[in-house]
C-alpha positions, 0 to 999 in steps of 0.5 A, spaced: 520 928 732 524 931 727 519 936 725 522 939 719 523 933 716 516 931 717 513 938 714 517 937 708 515 930 707 508 932 708 508 937 703 511 933 698 506 928 699 501 932 699 503 937 693 505 931 689 499 926 690 493 931 689 493 929 682 491 922 683 484 920 683 485 913 685 482 913 692 477 919 692 478 926 695 484 928 699 483 927 707 482 933 711 486 933 718 482 931 724 481 936 729 486 937 734 486 932 740 487 925 741 480 922 738 483 915 739 478 910 742 480 907 749 484 901 748 481 894 749 474 897 748 472 893 742 473 898 737 479 901 733 480 906 727 484 904 721 487 909 715 486 904 709 490 906 703 487 900 699 481 901 696 474 900 699 472 895 694 478 890 696 478 891 703 472 892 706 469 885 705 475 882 709 474 888 714 467 885 715 469 878 716 474 880 721 468 884 725 464 878 724 469 873 727 471 878 733 466 883 735 471 888 734 468 894 730 473 898 725 472 905 723 475 906 717 478 912 713 479 910 706 484 914 701 490 914 697 496 911 701 501 917 700 495 922 702 494 918 708 501 918 709 501 926 709 495 926 713 499 922 719 505 926 719 501 932 719 496 929 725 502 926 729 501 924 736 494 927 735 492 922 730 485 918 731 488 912 727 491 906 731 493 902 724 495 904 717 494 899 712 498 901 706 499 899 698 506 899 698 512 899 703 515 906 701 510 909 705 510 905 711 518 906 711 517 913 711 512 913 717 517 908 720 523 913 719 519 918 722 518 915 728 510 914 728 510 906 728 510 902 735 514 896 735 510 890 733 510 883 737 514 878 735 508 873 733 506 879 728 513 881 726 515 874 724 509 871 721 512 873 714 519 871 711 524 876 712 525 880 705 517 882 705 517 886 712 520 891 716 527 890 718 526 893 725 519 890 726 515 897 726 511 894 720 509 887 717 508 885 710 501 883 708 501 881 700 506 881 695 505 885 688 510 884 682 511 890 677 509 888 670 508 891 663 501 890 660 501 890 653 496 890 647 496 882 645 493 883 639 499 887 636 505 884 640 507 878 642 511 878 649 517 876 645 517 883 641 517 887 647 523 889 651 526 885 657 528 891 661 525 898 664 531 902 661 529 900 654 522 903 655 524 910 655 528 910 648 526 914 642 522 908 639 517 908 645 516 915 645 509 916 646 507 909 647 508 907 654 503 908 659 505 910 666 501 913 673 506 917 676 502 920 682 501 912 684 504 910 690 506 903 686 510 907 681 513 912 685 516 906 689 518 903 683 522 909 681 525 909 689 527 902 687 531 904 681 534 910 685 536 904 690 539 899 685 542 903 680 543 910 683 541 917 683 544 919 676 541 913 673 534 914 676 534 921 674 536 919 667 531 914 666 525 919 669 528 925 664 528 920 658 521 918 660 518 925 660 522 927 654 518 921 650 511 924 652 508 918 656 501 917 656 499 919 663 494 915 667 491 916 674 492 909 676 493 902 674 486 900 672 486 906 667 492 903 664 490 896 663 483 898 660 487 902 655 491 896 653 485 892 653 481 897 649 487 897 644 489 904 645 495 903 648 501 899 646 504 898 653 504 900 660 507 899 667 502 896 672 502 891 678 500 884 676 494 883 680 490 888 676 490 884 670 488 877 674 482 880 677 480 883 670 481 876 667 477 872 672 471 877 671 472 877 663 475 870 662 482 870 660 481 868 653 477 875 652 483 879 655 486 883 649 491 886 654 497 881 656 502 881 661 510 881 660 514 880 666 521 883 665 528 880 667 528 878 674 532 883 678 531 889 673 528 895 677 522 894 673 520 887 676 520 889 683 516 885 688 513 890 693 508 889 698 502 892 702 503 892 709 500 895 716 503 898 722 500 900 729 501 908 730 505 909 736 499 911 741 496 905 740 502 900 741 498 896 747 491 896 743 489 889 743 484 890 738 488 893 733 494 888 734 488 883 733 487 886 726 494 885 724 494 878 727 488 877 722 491 880 716 497 875 716 492 869 718 491 863 713 484 866 712 486 873 710 492 871 706 487 866 702 482 871 701 487 876 698 489 870 693 482 868 691 479 875 691 485 880 689 490 875 686 496 878 690 502 874 692 500 871 699 506 872 704 504 867 710 508 860 708 504 855 706 499 859 702 499 857 695 500 863 690 494 865 685 494 860 679 498 862 673 503 866 677 511 865 677 514 864 684 515 870 688 522 867 689 523 867 682 522 875 681 525 878 688 531 882 687 536 880 693 539 886 692 533 890 694 531 891 701 524 894 701 526 898 708 530 902 703 524 904 699 522 910 705 525 916 701 519 918 697 520 925 698 526 925 694 522 921 688 516 925 688 521 931 687 525 928 682 518 926 678 516 934 680 522 936 677 521 932 670 514 935 670 511 928 671 507 930 677 
């Protein structure tokens, strides 16, 4: 293990994301020692960086179908990533479920994940999963612009992310800098356009006094209430709200930016097995379940995310995932969260 790198990343993750209120309080480290249940005992421990309201019904279904008990610890993705780095080999976690590829890549780079069996690692197409079989993509989520549909038409709004940090948009754009998805977008900007361009974009954003929110839901709500012109979110928040309220009743609307633009990347949720649980049959069964037809259908119908398992249709009304993917972006390259968080910290955004 690279102790220095681990501590540095953990410090940045923790300090940068204590401001985030999207998933409760910061997890506290476990007691020293391996608290992991015995392998094959019909139980395992899951650290979930995805919201309990979204994931627990699926976990309940898994438990009912398999008889395997899942002990879940919920928290913000980056906070849990920092906790895993701090706990190291002593972690009680068997599986980490992340809301974005960046956190998975950072943990994989630090050697915390075990290699997955081929039937799991190759269940979803290349480009939506790790290149070294250390984690598997579960769902896709597109970055979009949400806007006040009573004040603007989609055609009135800029088509590229660079155009939202101009003087014209000062004070009008909503962002959630402490959110993992926003940070992965900035990391993608660094990968696609280079460090100088990304630094310029972040500095211009900060100089324009953006409206800062805790999470995507708050940005969506502000646009839907007519108090925010536009904001950067993941697509599925709007679709979930529209399913509940009726699309015809949504003041907020979505704009997909130009395909290939860093502001329109398709990120993934995903999961990995911690190295100490490499042979845990129960943990592996859960990962198989996540990429099964049943679970992928659940995500389509309940969370409105893109399924990654071939043969499962995306939620109605979404553009095809193939039309949005940037072929120049390897999601495995979104692992340098520490540098992104430092960039946002230097700009005063977190």
